NUVEX-744758 format. One record per residue (C-alpha): residue number from 1; x, y, z. Coordinates in steps of 0.2 Angstrom, whole numbers, always signed. Layout:
ATOM    n     xx     yy     zz
ATOM  NUM      X      Y      Z
...
END
This chain:
ATOM    n     xx     yy     zz
ATOM    1    +13   -214   +120
ATOM    2    +18   -196   +122
ATOM    3    +10   -180   +115
ATOM    4    +20   -166   +109
ATOM    5    +15   -148   +118
ATOM    6    +20   -135   +105
ATOM    7    +21   -119   +104
ATOM    8     +7   -109    +94
ATOM    9     +7   -104    +76
ATOM   10    +15    -85    +77
ATOM   11     +8    -70    +67
ATOM   12    +19    -66    +52
ATOM   13    +26    -51    +60
ATOM   14    +30    -60    +75
ATOM   15    +47    -71    +74
ATOM   16    +49    -79    +91
ATOM   17    +42    -77   +110
ATOM   18    +49    -82   +128
ATOM   19    +42    -95   +140
ATOM   20    +31    -82   +154
ATOM   21    +28    -97   +167
ATOM   22    +21   -115   +165
ATOM   23     +7   -118   +176
ATOM   24    +11   -134   +179
ATOM   25    +25   -145   +184
ATOM   26    +33   -161   +180
ATOM   27    +22   -174   +184
ATOM   28     +9   -164   +186
ATOM   29     -8   -171   +180
ATOM   30    -16   -163   +166
ATOM   31    -34   -161   +159
ATOM   32    -39   -160   +141
ATOM   33    -38   -141   +135
ATOM   34    -32   -135   +153
ATOM   35    -19   -121   +151
ATOM   36     -2   -126   +155
ATOM   37     +9   -112   +148
ATOM   38     +9    -95   +142
ATOM   39    +20    -90   +130
ATOM   40    +25    -70   +128
ATOM   41    +28    -61   +110
ATOM   42    +33    -44   +109
ATOM   43    +12    -40   +105
ATOM   44     +4    -53   +115
ATOM   45     +4    -66   +127
ATOM   46     -3    -81   +120
ATOM   47    -10    -98   +130
ATOM   48     -4   -115   +126
ATOM   49    -17   -128   +132
ATOM   50    -16   -147   +136
ATOM   51    -19   -156   +118
ATOM   52    -25   -172   +130
ATOM   53    -29   -177   +147
ATOM   54    -14   -186   +156
ATOM   55     +2   -182   +165
ATOM   56    +16   -168   +158
ATOM   57    +29   -180   +157
ATOM   58    +42   -169   +153
ATOM   59    +47   -150   +151
ATOM   60    +57   -145   +137
ATOM   61    +57   -126   +137
ATOM   62    +59   -119   +153
ATOM   63    +53   -101   +158
ATOM   64    +63    -89   +153
ATOM   65    +68    -98   +137
ATOM   66    +65    -89   +119
ATOM   67    +57   -101   +109
ATOM   68    +50   -100    +89
ATOM   69    +34   -106    +79
ATOM   70    +29   -123    +85
ATOM   71    +43   -127    +92
ATOM   72    +42   -143   +106
ATOM   73    +39   -134   +123
ATOM   74    +37   -152   +132
ATOM   75    +27   -169   +133
ATOM   76    +11   -176   +139
ATOM   77    +14   -195   +144
ATOM   78     +1   -207   +145
ATOM   79     -9   -209   +162
ATOM   80    -26   -202   +167
ATOM   81    -26   -186   +178
ATOM   82    -41   -190   +188
ATOM   83    -44   -211   +184
ATOM   84    -60   -208   +180
ATOM   85    -71   -220   +168
ATOM   86    -76   -204   +159
ATOM   87    -59   -202   +153
ATOM   88    -55   -217   +147
ATOM   89    -71   -218   +137
ATOM   90    -66   -199   +129
ATOM   91    -48   -209   +126
ATOM   92    -57   -222   +117
ATOM   93    -68   -210   +106
ATOM   94    -53   -200   +101
ATOM   95    -45   -218    +98
ATOM   96    -61   -221    +86
ATOM   97    -63   -203    +77
ATOM   98    -45   -204    +74
ATOM   99    -44   -221    +66
ATOM  100    -60   -215    +55
ATOM  101    -52   -200    +51
ATOM  102    -37   -210    +45
ATOM  103    -48   -221    +36
ATOM  104    -57   -208    +27
ATOM  105    -39   -200    +21
ATOM  106    -33   -216    +13
ATOM  107    -21   -220    +27
ATOM  108    -12   -206    +29
ATOM  109    -11   -198    +46
ATOM  110    -23   -182    +48
ATOM  111    -18   -166    +53
ATOM  112    -32   -150    +59
ATOM  113    -29   -138    +47
ATOM  114    -32   -120    +60
ATOM  115    -32   -103    +56
ATOM  116    -18    -92    +62
ATOM  117    -16    -85    +77
ATOM  118    -22    -67    +77
ATOM  119    -13    -53    +85
ATOM  120    -19    -44    +98
ATOM  121    -31    -30    +88
ATOM  122    -40    -43    +78
ATOM  123    -52    -53    +85
ATOM  124    -59    -63    +70
ATOM  125    -58    -65    +51
ATOM  126    -66    -72    +35
ATOM  127    -62    -86    +24
ATOM  128    -58    -77     +7
ATOM  129    -53    -91     -3
ATOM  130    -48   -110     -3
ATOM  131    -37   -112    -16
ATOM  132    -36   -132    -13
ATOM  133    -51   -141    -15
ATOM  134    -55   -161     -6
ATOM  135    -45   -175    -12
ATOM  136    -32   -162    -21
ATOM  137    -15   -166    -19
ATOM  138     -4   -154    -11
ATOM  139    +14   -150     -5
ATOM  140    +21   -145    +11
ATOM  141    +21   -126    +15
ATOM  142     +9   -125     -2
ATOM  143     -7   -111     +2
ATOM  144    -21   -121     +6
ATOM  145    -34   -106    +11
ATOM  146    -33    -87    +12
ATOM  147    -40    -77    +28
ATOM  148    -46    -59    +26
ATOM  149    -45    -49    +41
ATOM  150    -49    -31    +42
ATOM  151    -31    -26    +39
ATOM  152    -23    -41    +32
ATOM  153    -23    -56    +22
ATOM  154    -17    -72    +31
ATOM  155    -11    -87    +22
ATOM  156    -14   -105    +28
ATOM  157     -1   -118    +21
ATOM  158     -2   -137    +21
ATOM  159     +5   -144    +36
ATOM  160    +15   -157    +26
ATOM  161    +12   -168     +9
ATOM  162     -5   -176     +6
ATOM  163    -21   -170     +1
ATOM  164    -38   -159    +13
ATOM  165    -51   -172    +16
ATOM  166    -63   -162    +23
ATOM  167    -68   -143    +23
ATOM  168    -76   -136    +39
ATOM  169    -75   -118    +38
ATOM  170    -82   -113    +19
ATOM  171    -80    -97    +10
ATOM  172    -87    -84    +20
ATOM  173    -86    -90    +35
ATOM  174    -81    -80    +50
ATOM  175    -66    -89    +60
ATOM  176    -59    -85    +75
ATOM  177    -39    -85    +80
ATOM  178    -33   -105    +80
ATOM  179    -52   -110    +74
ATOM  180    -52   -127    +62
ATOM  181    -55   -124    +45
ATOM  182    -51   -142    +38
ATOM  183    -45   -161    +40
ATOM  184    -29   -163    +31
ATOM  185    -22   -180    +28
ATOM  186     -3   -182    +28
ATOM  187     +2   -193    +12
ATOM  188    -15   -194     +3
ATOM  189    -19   -188    -14
ATOM  190    -26   -197    -29
ATOM  191    -34   -210    -15
ATOM  192    -42   -196     -5
ATOM  193    -49   -190    -21
ATOM  194    -58   -203    -24
ATOM  195    -63   -207     -9
ATOM  196    -72   -188     -7
ATOM  197    -80   -191    -24
ATOM  198    -88   -208    -16
ATOM  199    -94   -200     +0
ATOM  200   -103   -184     -3
ATOM  201   -101   -181    +16
ATOM  202    -83   -176    +13
ATOM  203    -86   -165     -1
ATOM  204    -93   -149     -3
ATOM  205   -110   -154     -7
ATOM  206   -126   -151     +3
ATOM  207   -127   -170     +6
ATOM  208   -140   -174     -7
ATOM  209   -141   -186    -20
ATOM  210   -135   -186    -37
ATOM  211   -147   -182    -51
ATOM  212   -146   -187    -71
ATOM  213   -148   -173    -83
ATOM  214   -149   -180   -101
ATOM  215   -133   -192   -100
ATOM  216   -125   -182    -89
ATOM  217   -124   -184    -67
ATOM  218   -126   -169    -57
ATOM  219   -119   -166    -40
ATOM  220   -131   -157    -29
ATOM  221   -118   -141    -27
ATOM  222   -117   -141    -47
ATOM  223   -133   -143    -52
ATOM  224   -139   -126    -40
ATOM  225   -126   -117    -50
ATOM  226   -133   -125    -67
ATOM  227   -149   -117    -61
ATOM  228   -143   -100    -56
ATOM  229   -134    -99    -73
ATOM  230   -144   -107    -85
ATOM  231   -132   -117    -92
ATOM  232   -131   -132   -106
ATOM  233   -125   -146    -94
ATOM  234   -120   -155   -111
ATOM  235   -105   -142   -114
ATOM  236    -98   -146    -96
ATOM  237    -85   -158    -94
ATOM  238    -87   -167    -76
ATOM  239    -69   -173    -70
ATOM  240    -79   -182    -54
ATOM  241    -78   -201    -53
ATOM  242    -89   -208    -67
ATOM  243    -90   -192    -77
ATOM  244    -99   -185    -63
ATOM  245   -102   -164    -65
ATOM  246    -93   -156    -48
ATOM  247    -95   -140    -42
ATOM  248    -80   -135    -47
ATOM  249    -82   -139    -68
ATOM  250    -96   -128    -67
ATOM  251    -86   -113    -60
ATOM  252    -73   -116    -72
ATOM  253    -87   -116    -86
ATOM  254    -96    -99    -81
ATOM  255    -78    -90    -79
ATOM  256    -71    -98    -95
ATOM  257    -87    -96   -104
ATOM  258    -86   -113   -112
ATOM  259   -107   -117   -107
ATOM  260   -119   -107   -118
ATOM  261   -135   -106   -110
ATOM  262   -147   -118   -110
ATOM  263   -161   -117   -126
ATOM  264   -172   -129   -120
ATOM  265   -176   -137   -107
ATOM  266   -172   -156   -105
ATOM  267   -185   -167   -102
ATOM  268   -190   -177    -84
ATOM  269   -191   -172    -69
ATOM  270   -173   -167    -66
ATOM  271   -174   -157    -80
ATOM  272   -186   -146    -73
ATOM  273   -175   -144    -57
ATOM  274   -161   -139    -67
ATOM  275   -170   -127    -77
ATOM  276   -166   -108    -76
ATOM  277   -180    -96    -75
ATOM  278   -185    -87    -90
ATOM  279   -173    -73    -95
ATOM  280   -187    -58   -103
ATOM  281   -182    -42   -112
ATOM  282   -179    -28   -100
ATOM  283   -173    -39    -86
ATOM  284   -164    -30    -72
ATOM  285   -153    -42    -63
ATOM  286   -146    -39    -46
ATOM  287   -130    -47    -38
ATOM  288   -128    -46    -18
ATOM  289   -113    -49    -10
ATOM  290   -106    -46     +7
ATOM  291    -95    -33     +8
ATOM  292    -74    -38    +13
ATOM  293    -67    -35    +29
ATOM  294    -54    -24    +23
ATOM  295    -68    -12    +14
ATOM  296    -78    -12    +30
ATOM  297    -63     -5    +39
ATOM  298    -59     +6    +25
ATOM  299    -77    +14    +25
ATOM  300    -77    +14    +44
ATOM  301    -62    +26    +46
ATOM  302    -66    +36    +31
ATOM  303    -83    +41    +39
ATOM  304    -74    +43    +56
ATOM  305    -61    +56    +48
ATOM  306    -75    +67    +42
ATOM  307    -86    +67    +56
ATOM  308    -71    +68    +69
ATOM  309    -58    +81    +60
ATOM  310    -61    +97    +54
ATOM  311    -55    +93    +35
ATOM  312    -51   +107    +24
ATOM  313    -43   +106     +7
ATOM  314    -31   +117     -2
ATOM  315    -26   +115    -19
ATOM  316    -13   +123    -31
ATOM  317     -4   +116    -48
ATOM  318    +14   +111    -53
ATOM  319    +23   +110    -67
ATOM  320    +29    +95    -71
ATOM  321    +42    +99    -85
ATOM  322    +60    +99    -77
ATOM  323    +54    +82    -67
ATOM  324    +49    +76    -85
ATOM  325    +65    +82    -92
ATOM  326    +76    +72    -77
ATOM  327    +67    +56    -81
ATOM  328    +67    +56   -100
ATOM  329    +86    +61    -99
ATOM  330    +92    +48    -84
ATOM  331    +76    +34    -86
ATOM  332    +89    +21    -96
ATOM  333   +103    +23    -83
ATOM  334    +93    +24    -69
ATOM  335    +86     +7    -74
ATOM  336   +105     -1    -77
ATOM  337   +111     +8    -62
ATOM  338    +95     +2    -50
ATOM  339    +87     -9    -58
ATOM  340    +69     -2    -56
ATOM  341    +60    +12    -66
ATOM  342    +62    +30    -63
ATOM  343    +43    +34    -58
ATOM  344    +36    +50    -52
ATOM  345    +34    +46    -35
ATOM  346    +51    +45    -29
ATOM  347    +52    +63    -32
ATOM  348    +33    +67    -24
ATOM  349    +40    +56     -7
ATOM  350    +58    +66     -6
ATOM  351    +49    +83     -9
ATOM  352    +36    +78     +4
ATOM  353    +50    +73    +17
ATOM  354    +58    +89    +16
ATOM  355    +42   +100    +18
ATOM  356    +37    +89    +32
ATOM  357    +53    +94    +41
ATOM  358    +50   +112    +36
ATOM  359    +32   +112    +44
ATOM  360    +31   +101    +59
ATOM  361    +12   +104    +61
ATOM  362    +10    +94    +46
ATOM  363    +20    +80    +52
ATOM  364    +12    +79    +70
ATOM  365     -4    +68    +73
ATOM  366    -18    +70    +87
ATOM  367    -20    +58   +101
ATOM  368    -36    +65   +111
ATOM  369    -32    +80   +116
ATOM  370    -11    +79   +116
ATOM  371     -3    +83    +98
ATOM  372    +11    +71    +94
ATOM  373    +26    +77    +85
ATOM  374    +37    +67    +75
ATOM  375    +55    +69    +75
ATOM  376    +55    +57    +58
ATOM  377    +45    +55    +40
ATOM  378    +37    +39    +42
ATOM  379    +24    +41    +22
ATOM  380    +10    +30    +18
ATOM  381     +8    +27     -1
ATOM  382    -10    +22     -5
ATOM  383    -10     +7    -15
ATOM  384    -26     +0    -24
ATOM  385    -30    -19    -23
ATOM  386    -45    -28    -29
ATOM  387    -50    -32     -9
ATOM  388    -48    -11     -6
ATOM  389    -38     +2     -3
ATOM  390    -21     +1     +8
ATOM  391     -8    +11    +15
ATOM  392     +8     +3    +16
ATOM  393    +21    +14    +27
ATOM  394    +39    +20    +19
ATOM  395    +50    +23    +35
ATOM  396    +61    +37    +35
ATOM  397    +59    +43    +19
ATOM  398    +73    +58    +23
ATOM  399    +86    +46    +24
ATOM  400    +80    +37     +9
ATOM  401    +88    +38    -10
ATOM  402    +73    +40    -23
ATOM  403    +81    +24    -29
ATOM  404    +75    +17    -12
ATOM  405    +59    +25    -13
ATOM  406    +54    +17    -31
ATOM  407    +61     +0    -25
ATOM  408    +49     +1     -9
ATOM  409    +34     +7    -19
ATOM  410    +34     -8    -30
ATOM  411    +37    -21    -17
ATOM  412    +21    -13    -10
ATOM  413    +10    -15    -24
ATOM  414    +16    -32    -28
ATOM  415    +12    -38    -11
ATOM  416     -3    -26     -9
ATOM  417    -10    -37    -24
ATOM  418     -6    -54    -17
ATOM  419    -13    -49     +1
ATOM  420     +4    -53     +8
ATOM  421     +7    -36    +16
ATOM  422    +11    -37    +36
ATOM  423     +2    -27    +48
ATOM  424    +16    -20    +57
ATOM  425    +21    -12    +38
ATOM  426     +1     -3    +35
ATOM  427     +4     +8    +53
ATOM  428    +12    +21    +60
ATOM  429    +15    +33    +45
ATOM  430    +15    +50    +49
ATOM  431     +8    +56    +33
ATOM  432     +1    +51    +18
ATOM  433     +2    +53     -3
ATOM  434    -12    +45    -13
ATOM  435    -11    +45    -31
ATOM  436    -28    +46    -42
ATOM  437    -20    +53    -56
ATOM  438    -13    +33    -59
ATOM  439    -34    +32    -65
ATOM  440    -36    +48    -74
ATOM  441    -43    +57    -60
ATOM  442    -39    +77    -64
ATOM  443    -45    +82    -48
ATOM  444    -51    +75    -30
ATOM  445    -53    +78    -13
ATOM  446    -42    +67     -3
ATOM  447    -49    +60    +16
ATOM  448    -37    +60    +29
ATOM  449    -32    +45    +36
ATOM  450    -33    +46    +55
ATOM  451    -24    +49    +68
ATOM  452    -12    +59    +54
ATOM  453    -18    +76    +50
ATOM  454    -11    +78    +32
ATOM  455    -12    +69    +15
ATOM  456     -7    +74     -1
ATOM  457    -18    +71    -17
ATOM  458     -8    +69    -33
ATOM  459    -17    +67    -50
ATOM  460    -17    +66    -69
ATOM  461     -3    +76    -80
ATOM  462    -12    +88    -91
ATOM  463     -5    +98   -105
ATOM  464    -10   +114   -103
ATOM  465     -9   +134   -110
ATOM  466     +2   +144    -96
ATOM  467     +9   +160    -96
ATOM  468    +28   +160    -95
ATOM  469    +37   +175    -96
ATOM  470    +23   +184   -105
ATOM  471    +21   +169   -118
ATOM  472     +9   +159   -120
ATOM  473    +16   +140   -117
ATOM  474     +9   +122   -118
ATOM  475    +15   +115   -101
ATOM  476    +13    +98    -93
ATOM  477     +2   +103    -77
ATOM  478     -2    +92    -62
ATOM  479    -14    +97    -50
ATOM  480    -12    +95    -30
ATOM  481    -25    +93    -16
ATOM  482    -20    +92     +2
ATOM  483    -33    +91    +12
ATOM  484    -28    +94    +32
ATOM  485    -35    +94    +50
ATOM  486    -39   +113    +53
ATOM  487    -39   +109    +74
ATOM  488    -19   +107    +69
ATOM  489    -15   +115    +54
ATOM  490    -19   +133    +50
ATOM  491    -23   +140    +32
ATOM  492     -7   +149    +30
ATOM  493     +4   +133    +34
ATOM  494     -6   +122    +23
ATOM  495     -5   +131    +10
ATOM  496    +15   +136    +10
ATOM  497    +17   +116    +15
ATOM  498    +10   +114     -3
ATOM  499    +18   +130    -12
ATOM  500    +35   +121     -6
ATOM  501    +32   +106    -14
ATOM  502    +27   +115    -30
ATOM  503    +44   +123    -29
ATOM  504    +55   +109    -26
ATOM  505    +44    +98    -40
ATOM  506    +47   +115    -52
ATOM  507    +65   +114    -47
ATOM  508    +71    +97    -42
ATOM  509    +90   +104    -39
ATOM  510    +81   +112    -22
ATOM  511    +83    +95    -18
ATOM  512    +99    +89    -18
ATOM  513   +104   +110    -11
ATOM  514    +91   +108     +3
ATOM  515    +87   +126     -2
END
């Protein structure tokens, strides 16, 4: 039986690649995991290894041809690469393993669920979460797990309709590109769930035997969580076989708060094992969790910026009366026309784009001992997520309309919270805008986003008394902060840049008239 040789799963930002070189020809013997062909993409060269030993029977994609992710490149036919007994033994063992996996999965065809192929700049990732558990029925292309890297969150989807039979990389595990995360059985579902409950080895439990607490049967992993949280077992509803309480049942009870604290420890040895430590008045609990990769990277870059850049910050304030009046006058019409709300960020991005054209040093970047001047404005907009701060980039903001800016920011915010931003979307910005005012910050000092040389901080709009034409008036004011690299930008240019933004916002007509 012939075995397909497939192209690897390309990263989200890579659409296709080309066959760079075949290291074997039709009729050549190949060993298992031997390099057989190379795929060249616009970012990295990917190696394709032989899935099993045998003979290269057919080449379907010649050198130079363009191929897509998971496309069949060739086939390996039956036959021994060396004819040795060891290979026959390996083939027999593989056949036996396949039968065992098939049996365990309820008769469905087994698949290895692998991590995506990471981009060249990413070495490894962390299994952030499993959205499906062993035995739970899933549909093709449904998200099974999420892998968090220091730049982006990658999704792992189901290869077909079926169910997971085994999870090999638990949440928090460090995995490399193409690492096997789990075993998936095609066509499995309810049967696989029953099998998983019957066999502790195929579950998330640690392999120890179940224990009975009162009239409830607890899985080892569930028992551990009950002890940690001091829960009343009688208040937890088990969904496992025979009413068995699983780890997932305890997690659900903790999340929903349905399981009350146990008032008294139940009788019996099992109850003693599950009894929580007594809580004393004045106790100060602590919780230690690993820092996410994204947050580690953010912290590293922030520290780097402070250590390498000659960072200074200049401040100014802007009267938001005119911008707010425009929003109030046209907000309904704007929504009807463009299907997006008119916010403040659109005005700031356009004002910053104009100011960057007038002060090219602020739009430049430092590369070693070189200064790189950019003839375009790509502005990053800082977006806060549960995993940390990300900065997706709006490209060519000078040619964008305010509506396009608002639509882009809304889209970035939604995808950032869902962890679906691509790496390319967060690289290459020439300037950054961050808005601490959304959280109520009145004043702050933003930190540079290397290799950029400046960042603009927006803050809360606050009504304050101002002297206007010799009279005291209450005006909506906002403090602006510009942090800049003094190695590149002089103080005079930094101040003039910020004043330009102030003038454009206080008189928005300047944006239209280009004055």
